[in-house]
TORKOL-4160 file (C-alpha; in steps of 0.2 Angstrom, whole numbers, padded with zeros to 4 digits, m for minus):
202
<pt num="1" X="0621" Y="0735" Z="0141"/>
<pt num="2" X="0610" Y="0737" Z="0126"/>
<pt num="3" X="0602" Y="0719" Z="0131"/>
<pt num="4" X="0595" Y="0727" Z="0146"/>
<pt num="5" X="0589" Y="0743" Z="0136"/>
<pt num="6" X="0581" Y="0731" Z="0124"/>
<pt num="7" X="0573" Y="0722" Z="0140"/>
<pt num="8" X="0566" Y="0737" Z="0146"/>
<pt num="9" X="0558" Y="0742" Z="0130"/>
<pt num="10" X="0552" Y="0725" Z="0129"/>
<pt num="11" X="0544" Y="0722" Z="0145"/>
<pt num="12" X="0535" Y="0740" Z="0145"/>
<pt num="13" X="0523" Y="0732" Z="0133"/>
<pt num="14" X="0519" Y="0718" Z="0143"/>
<pt num="15" X="0502" Y="0724" Z="0152"/>
<pt num="16" X="0496" Y="0730" Z="0135"/>
<pt num="17" X="0485" Y="0722" Z="0124"/>
<pt num="18" X="0489" Y="0722" Z="0106"/>
<pt num="19" X="0478" Y="0731" Z="0092"/>
<pt num="20" X="0480" Y="0738" Z="0075"/>
<pt num="21" X="0482" Y="0756" Z="0083"/>
<pt num="22" X="0499" Y="0751" Z="0092"/>
<pt num="23" X="0514" Y="0755" Z="0081"/>
<pt num="24" X="0523" Y="0740" Z="0075"/>
<pt num="25" X="0538" Y="0743" Z="0087"/>
<pt num="26" X="0526" Y="0739" Z="0102"/>
<pt num="27" X="0519" Y="0723" Z="0092"/>
<pt num="28" X="0536" Y="0718" Z="0091"/>
<pt num="29" X="0541" Y="0721" Z="0110"/>
<pt num="30" X="0525" Y="0713" Z="0114"/>
<pt num="31" X="0530" Y="0697" Z="0105"/>
<pt num="32" X="0548" Y="0696" Z="0111"/>
<pt num="33" X="0543" Y="0696" Z="0129"/>
<pt num="34" X="0530" Y="0681" Z="0124"/>
<pt num="35" X="0544" Y="0672" Z="0117"/>
<pt num="36" X="0553" Y="0673" Z="0133"/>
<pt num="37" X="0539" Y="0663" Z="0142"/>
<pt num="38" X="0540" Y="0674" Z="0159"/>
<pt num="39" X="0531" Y="0665" Z="0174"/>
<pt num="40" X="0519" Y="0677" Z="0182"/>
<pt num="41" X="0531" Y="0679" Z="0196"/>
<pt num="42" X="0546" Y="0686" Z="0183"/>
<pt num="43" X="0531" Y="0696" Z="0175"/>
<pt num="44" X="0529" Y="0705" Z="0191"/>
<pt num="45" X="0548" Y="0707" Z="0196"/>
<pt num="46" X="0552" Y="0713" Z="0178"/>
<pt num="47" X="0538" Y="0726" Z="0179"/>
<pt num="48" X="0544" Y="0733" Z="0195"/>
<pt num="49" X="0561" Y="0733" Z="0188"/>
<pt num="50" X="0557" Y="0741" Z="0171"/>
<pt num="51" X="0544" Y="0755" Z="0181"/>
<pt num="52" X="0560" Y="0760" Z="0191"/>
<pt num="53" X="0571" Y="0760" Z="0176"/>
<pt num="54" X="0558" Y="0771" Z="0168"/>
<pt num="55" X="0557" Y="0782" Z="0182"/>
<pt num="56" X="0577" Y="0785" Z="0184"/>
<pt num="57" X="0578" Y="0789" Z="0165"/>
<pt num="58" X="0564" Y="0802" Z="0167"/>
<pt num="59" X="0572" Y="0810" Z="0181"/>
<pt num="60" X="0590" Y="0809" Z="0170"/>
<pt num="61" X="0581" Y="0818" Z="0157"/>
<pt num="62" X="0574" Y="0832" Z="0167"/>
<pt num="63" X="0592" Y="0835" Z="0173"/>
<pt num="64" X="0601" Y="0835" Z="0156"/>
<pt num="65" X="0600" Y="0854" Z="0155"/>
<pt num="66" X="0609" Y="0855" Z="0173"/>
<pt num="67" X="0623" Y="0844" Z="0171"/>
<pt num="68" X="0638" Y="0841" Z="0158"/>
<pt num="69" X="0637" Y="0827" Z="0144"/>
<pt num="70" X="0650" Y="0818" Z="0153"/>
<pt num="71" X="0640" Y="0817" Z="0169"/>
<pt num="72" X="0625" Y="0812" Z="0160"/>
<pt num="73" X="0634" Y="0799" Z="0152"/>
<pt num="74" X="0640" Y="0792" Z="0168"/>
<pt num="75" X="0624" Y="0793" Z="0176"/>
<pt num="76" X="0616" Y="0785" Z="0162"/>
<pt num="77" X="0630" Y="0771" Z="0161"/>
<pt num="78" X="0627" Y="0766" Z="0181"/>
<pt num="79" X="0606" Y="0766" Z="0178"/>
<pt num="80" X="0609" Y="0754" Z="0165"/>
<pt num="81" X="0621" Y="0743" Z="0173"/>
<pt num="82" X="0610" Y="0742" Z="0189"/>
<pt num="83" X="0595" Y="0737" Z="0177"/>
<pt num="84" X="0605" Y="0725" Z="0168"/>
<pt num="85" X="0611" Y="0715" Z="0185"/>
<pt num="86" X="0593" Y="0717" Z="0192"/>
<pt num="87" X="0587" Y="0708" Z="0175"/>
<pt num="88" X="0601" Y="0696" Z="0176"/>
<pt num="89" X="0595" Y="0690" Z="0191"/>
<pt num="90" X="0577" Y="0688" Z="0186"/>
<pt num="91" X="0580" Y="0678" Z="0169"/>
<pt num="92" X="0586" Y="0659" Z="0167"/>
<pt num="93" X="0600" Y="0656" Z="0157"/>
<pt num="94" X="0589" Y="0648" Z="0143"/>
<pt num="95" X="0578" Y="0666" Z="0143"/>
<pt num="96" X="0595" Y="0675" Z="0143"/>
<pt num="97" X="0600" Y="0666" Z="0128"/>
<pt num="98" X="0584" Y="0668" Z="0118"/>
<pt num="99" X="0585" Y="0686" Z="0123"/>
<pt num="100" X="0601" Y="0689" Z="0117"/>
<pt num="101" X="0597" Y="0680" Z="0099"/>
<pt num="102" X="0580" Y="0691" Z="0098"/>
<pt num="103" X="0592" Y="0707" Z="0102"/>
<pt num="104" X="0604" Y="0702" Z="0088"/>
<pt num="105" X="0590" Y="0699" Z="0076"/>
<pt num="106" X="0581" Y="0716" Z="0081"/>
<pt num="107" X="0597" Y="0725" Z="0078"/>
<pt num="108" X="0600" Y="0718" Z="0061"/>
<pt num="109" X="0583" Y="0724" Z="0058"/>
<pt num="110" X="0585" Y="0741" Z="0065"/>
<pt num="111" X="0601" Y="0744" Z="0054"/>
<pt num="112" X="0592" Y="0739" Z="0038"/>
<pt num="113" X="0577" Y="0749" Z="0043"/>
<pt num="114" X="0590" Y="0765" Z="0044"/>
<pt num="115" X="0595" Y="0761" Z="0027"/>
<pt num="116" X="0579" Y="0761" Z="0019"/>
<pt num="117" X="0574" Y="0777" Z="0027"/>
<pt num="118" X="0574" Y="0788" Z="0012"/>
<pt num="119" X="0565" Y="0774" Z="0002"/>
<pt num="120" X="0551" Y="0774" Z="0015"/>
<pt num="121" X="0550" Y="0792" Z="0016"/>
<pt num="122" X="0548" Y="0795" Z="m0004"/>
<pt num="123" X="0534" Y="0782" Z="m0003"/>
<pt num="124" X="0525" Y="0788" Z="0012"/>
<pt num="125" X="0527" Y="0807" Z="0010"/>
<pt num="126" X="0527" Y="0805" Z="m0011"/>
<pt num="127" X="0544" Y="0812" Z="m0014"/>
<pt num="128" X="0551" Y="0816" Z="m0030"/>
<pt num="129" X="0567" Y="0810" Z="m0035"/>
<pt num="130" X="0575" Y="0828" Z="m0033"/>
<pt num="131" X="0567" Y="0828" Z="m0015"/>
<pt num="132" X="0574" Y="0811" Z="m0010"/>
<pt num="133" X="0592" Y="0816" Z="m0016"/>
<pt num="134" X="0591" Y="0832" Z="m0007"/>
<pt num="135" X="0586" Y="0823" Z="0010"/>
<pt num="136" X="0598" Y="0810" Z="0007"/>
<pt num="137" X="0611" Y="0823" Z="0004"/>
<pt num="138" X="0606" Y="0833" Z="0019"/>
<pt num="139" X="0605" Y="0818" Z="0031"/>
<pt num="140" X="0625" Y="0812" Z="0026"/>
<pt num="141" X="0630" Y="0830" Z="0028"/>
<pt num="142" X="0622" Y="0831" Z="0046"/>
<pt num="143" X="0628" Y="0815" Z="0052"/>
<pt num="144" X="0647" Y="0819" Z="0046"/>
<pt num="145" X="0643" Y="0836" Z="0057"/>
<pt num="146" X="0638" Y="0827" Z="0070"/>
<pt num="147" X="0653" Y="0814" Z="0070"/>
<pt num="148" X="0665" Y="0829" Z="0069"/>
<pt num="149" X="0658" Y="0837" Z="0083"/>
<pt num="150" X="0659" Y="0820" Z="0094"/>
<pt num="151" X="0677" Y="0817" Z="0087"/>
<pt num="152" X="0683" Y="0834" Z="0092"/>
<pt num="153" X="0692" Y="0831" Z="0109"/>
<pt num="154" X="0698" Y="0851" Z="0110"/>
<pt num="155" X="0679" Y="0854" Z="0113"/>
<pt num="156" X="0671" Y="0855" Z="0131"/>
<pt num="157" X="0657" Y="0843" Z="0133"/>
<pt num="158" X="0644" Y="0857" Z="0139"/>
<pt num="159" X="0649" Y="0865" Z="0122"/>
<pt num="160" X="0647" Y="0849" Z="0113"/>
<pt num="161" X="0629" Y="0848" Z="0119"/>
<pt num="162" X="0625" Y="0864" Z="0112"/>
<pt num="163" X="0634" Y="0861" Z="0096"/>
<pt num="164" X="0622" Y="0845" Z="0094"/>
<pt num="165" X="0606" Y="0855" Z="0096"/>
<pt num="166" X="0612" Y="0869" Z="0085"/>
<pt num="167" X="0615" Y="0854" Z="0072"/>
<pt num="168" X="0598" Y="0847" Z="0075"/>
<pt num="169" X="0589" Y="0863" Z="0073"/>
<pt num="170" X="0599" Y="0865" Z="0056"/>
<pt num="171" X="0595" Y="0849" Z="0050"/>
<pt num="172" X="0576" Y="0851" Z="0055"/>
<pt num="173" X="0576" Y="0867" Z="0045"/>
<pt num="174" X="0585" Y="0859" Z="0030"/>
<pt num="175" X="0571" Y="0846" Z="0029"/>
<pt num="176" X="0558" Y="0858" Z="0031"/>
<pt num="177" X="0566" Y="0867" Z="0016"/>
<pt num="178" X="0566" Y="0853" Z="0005"/>
<pt num="179" X="0547" Y="0846" Z="0009"/>
<pt num="180" X="0531" Y="0855" Z="0005"/>
<pt num="181" X="0520" Y="0862" Z="0019"/>
<pt num="182" X="0508" Y="0846" Z="0018"/>
<pt num="183" X="0523" Y="0834" Z="0018"/>
<pt num="184" X="0531" Y="0841" Z="0033"/>
<pt num="185" X="0516" Y="0840" Z="0042"/>
<pt num="186" X="0514" Y="0823" Z="0037"/>
<pt num="187" X="0531" Y="0819" Z="0043"/>
<pt num="188" X="0528" Y="0826" Z="0060"/>
<pt num="189" X="0514" Y="0815" Z="0061"/>
<pt num="190" X="0523" Y="0799" Z="0058"/>
<pt num="191" X="0536" Y="0803" Z="0070"/>
<pt num="192" X="0523" Y="0806" Z="0083"/>
<pt num="193" X="0519" Y="0787" Z="0077"/>
<pt num="194" X="0535" Y="0782" Z="0080"/>
<pt num="195" X="0537" Y="0778" Z="0061"/>
<pt num="196" X="0555" Y="0789" Z="0061"/>
<pt num="197" X="0567" Y="0792" Z="0074"/>
<pt num="198" X="0575" Y="0807" Z="0081"/>
<pt num="199" X="0591" Y="0813" Z="0073"/>
<pt num="200" X="0606" Y="0802" Z="0080"/>
<pt num="201" X="0617" Y="0810" Z="0091"/>
<pt num="202" X="0633" Y="0802" Z="0097"/>
């Protein structure tokens, strides 16, 4: 399923020209797609599949406040399964093998990038050692709380959704209290440009 999601984000870049203004993530997706050597017919089919996938994801996002977490996860799983099956029919065995390899390499770089998050923030936001240490502590505590919410089997899904949002707000408040106003504003700009991801919610 993760492979199909990788295809979706990869194929979304197929009709975009690469410029220095595009975030590195978009360049990676475009390069990955190029390495698959899709035929014109495959590109057309992939565009239709991914347009449909994006629309379903947009519709699902609009309904997230109206359904439970369990229902949301079930709908998400169904959408991804359907997408995976459609993509599977378009690609050749060789292309599937190449994509699987690229997905694994991309995953390794993603986890490594997460580990370097504080270092990148320290450099790009000009953080002091004290700020870096405080942010690392804040991130670690937030992740522990997120995990505790996720692992708590006695809490209903609707309640968990609310707790996740509260924790997200608390994490942002903690970050804002650690950073200077200028650093916070710059961090928001970096997020808009896809340099930093949103807090992870399990």
